[in-house]
C-alpha positions in Angstrom: 11.0 171.6 232.2 14.3 172.6 233.9 13.9 174.7 237.0 16.3 177.6 237.8 17.6 177.1 241.3 19.7 179.5 243.4 21.6 178.0 246.3 23.6 180.4 248.6 26.6 179.3 250.5 27.0 176.4 248.1 30.8 175.9 248.2 30.9 173.4 251.1 28.9 171.4 253.6 25.1 171.4 253.4 25.0 174.0 250.6 27.4 172.1 248.4 25.4 168.9 248.8 22.1 170.7 248.0 23.6 172.3 244.9 25.0 169.0 243.7 21.7 167.3 244.1 19.9 169.9 242.0 22.6 169.7 239.4 22.2 165.9 239.3 18.5 166.3 238.9 19.0 168.2 235.7 18.1 171.7 236.9 19.9 175.0 236.1 21.8 175.8 239.2 23.4 179.0 240.4 26.1 178.0 242.8 26.8 180.9 245.2 30.0 181.2 247.1 31.9 183.9 248.9 35.3 183.1 250.5 35.6 179.4 249.6 35.8 179.4 245.8 37.3 176.2 244.3 34.6 173.6 245.3 31.9 175.8 243.7 34.0 176.2 240.5 34.6 172.4 240.4 30.9 171.7 240.7 30.2 174.2 237.9 32.8 172.6 235.7 31.2 169.2 236.3 27.9 170.5 235.0 29.0 173.1 232.4 25.8 173.6 230.5 23.4 173.9 233.5 25.3 175.5 236.3 26.9 178.8 237.1 29.3 179.6 240.0 28.8 183.2 241.2 30.7 185.0 244.0 28.5 187.2 246.1 28.5 188.2 249.8 24.8 187.7 250.7 25.1 190.4 253.4 25.6 193.0 250.6 22.4 193.7 248.7 24.3 195.2 245.7 26.2 191.9 245.2 23.1 189.8 245.7 21.2 191.9 243.1 24.0 191.5 240.6 24.1 187.8 241.2 20.4 187.5 240.6 20.6 189.6 237.5 23.4 187.3 236.1 21.3 184.3 237.0 18.3 185.6 235.1 20.4 186.6 232.1 21.9 183.1 232.0 18.9 180.9 232.7 15.8 183.0 233.1 13.5 183.6 236.1 14.5 181.9 239.4 12.0 179.2 240.4 13.7 177.9 243.6 15.7 179.8 246.2 17.7 178.0 248.9 19.0 180.3 251.5 21.8 178.3 253.1 24.7 180.8 253.5 25.6 181.2 257.1 28.4 181.5 259.6 28.7 180.2 263.2 30.3 181.4 266.4 31.2 179.5 269.5 32.1 181.7 272.5 30.7 182.6 275.9 28.2 185.4 275.8 30.3 187.6 278.0 33.0 187.6 275.3 30.6 188.5 272.5 30.8 192.0 271.2 28.8 194.3 268.9 31.0 193.5 265.9 30.4 189.8 266.2 26.7 190.4 266.6 26.6 192.5 263.5 28.6 190.0 261.5 26.4 187.0 262.4 23.1 188.8 261.8 24.4 190.4 258.6 25.0 187.0 257.0 22.5 184.7 258.7 19.5 187.0 258.7 20.1 189.9 256.5 21.5 187.5 253.9 18.1 185.8 253.8 16.4 189.1 253.5 18.6 190.3 250.7 18.2 187.2 248.6 14.4 187.2 249.1 14.2 190.9 248.4 16.0 190.3 245.0 14.0 187.3 243.9 10.5 187.5 245.4 9.2 190.3 243.1 9.6 188.2 239.9 8.1 185.2 241.7 5.0 187.3 242.7 4.8 188.5 239.1 4.7 184.9 237.8 2.6 183.6 240.7 4.9 180.8 241.4 8.1 180.0 243.4 9.6 178.1 246.2 11.8 179.5 249.0 13.6 177.1 251.3 15.5 178.6 254.2 18.1 176.7 256.2 18.1 177.3 259.9 19.4 175.2 262.8 18.1 173.1 265.6 19.8 175.6 267.9 17.4 178.2 266.5 14.6 176.2 268.3 16.2 175.2 271.6 19.3 177.4 271.9 22.9 176.3 272.6 25.2 177.3 275.4 28.0 179.5 274.2 26.2 180.0 270.9 23.7 182.7 271.9 24.3 184.9 268.9 24.2 182.0 266.4 21.1 180.6 268.1 19.3 184.0 268.0 20.2 184.5 264.3 18.8 181.1 263.4 15.7 181.6 265.4 15.2 184.8 263.4 15.3 182.8 260.2 12.5 180.6 261.5 10.3 183.5 262.3 11.1 185.2 259.0 10.1 182.0 257.1 6.8 181.6 258.8 5.8 185.3 258.3 6.9 185.3 254.7 4.9 182.1 254.0 1.7 183.9 255.1 2.4 186.9 253.0 3.4 185.1 249.8 0.8 182.3 250.0 -1.8 184.2 247.9 0.8 184.5 245.2 1.2 180.7 245.1 4.8 180.9 246.6 5.7 178.5 249.3 8.2 179.3 252.0 9.6 176.6 254.3 12.4 176.3 256.8 14.7 173.2 257.1 16.2 172.8 260.6 19.2 170.5 260.5 20.4 168.9 263.7 24.0 168.0 264.2 25.4 167.3 260.7 28.8 166.1 259.7 30.3 169.3 258.2 33.5 171.4 258.5 31.5 173.6 260.9 31.5 170.8 263.4 35.1 169.6 262.9 36.2 171.3 266.1 34.0 169.2 268.3 36.1 166.9 270.6 35.5 163.1 270.4 34.2 163.2 274.0 31.7 166.0 273.2 30.7 164.2 269.9 29.9 161.0 271.8 27.9 162.9 274.3 25.9 164.7 271.6 25.2 161.4 269.8 23.7 160.0 273.0 21.1 162.8 272.8 20.1 161.7 269.3 17.6 158.8 269.1 19.3 157.6 265.9 22.6 157.7 267.8 24.6 159.3 265.0 25.2 162.6 263.3 23.4 163.4 260.1 24.9 163.6 256.7 24.7 166.6 254.3 22.8 164.3 251.9 20.1 163.9 254.5 19.4 167.6 254.4 19.8 167.9 250.7 17.1 165.2 250.2 14.6 167.1 252.2 15.3 170.4 250.4 14.9 168.6 247.0 11.5 167.3 248.2 10.4 170.8 249.3 11.3 172.1 245.9 9.3 169.5 244.1 5.7 169.4 243.0 5.0 166.9 245.7 5.4 169.8 248.2 3.1 172.2 246.5 0.7 172.3 249.5 3.4 172.6 252.1 4.3 176.1 253.3 5.2 177.9 256.5 6.6 174.6 257.9 9.7 174.0 260.0 11.1 170.6 259.1 13.7 169.0 261.4 16.4 166.9 259.9 17.9 165.9 263.3 17.7 162.2 263.8 14.9 162.7 266.4 16.8 165.2 268.5 13.7 167.4 268.9 11.3 164.6 269.8 9.2 165.8 272.7 
């Protein structure tokens, strides 16, 4: 039986790879995008009978609610939610301002809240569902000049653990995937010198691929992960080995 999967921030990078893997697995996939449109539309055209590209700003509950309504009208109740949408910010803390703080937390944290708020009630009603939130290794250890980003991703981890406890009795699993340094557009500005230095801190001595993260998400959405909830799974090449 086909699952109905919602992937936010699915027009590029990790989100795109996740959405494509679910499409290739034969699921009905809602491909969410906001500003970057064409890759999401191309993916939807590649799987015309089982995918739907929908623009929505996850920081706006009205837009999220409309997106979820369209998804349910098109495919039925949502079985799997992947909260991937996020934005990054690299700047010294002394240069950060309230506007940047609000922007980061509105997308990275409130976006997760909005999507869960719009989808969890029908999951509770059906006593089934899987929620997979994408955080970052910097949410665990913090990163210099990425204080706001690190804090927002740490919030996603705490949100996931608490929600897993609350939704467990309804047979809904909630897990958090923590990517390390992944080859995405978000990391394109890293200098070669900085990249080589970062690779030296990774036991596997390389950056990860978006497919590495997508594979873990696909597993967490499968029946094989039915007894896994409240977990924080690192996809980081060993970066967090202690």
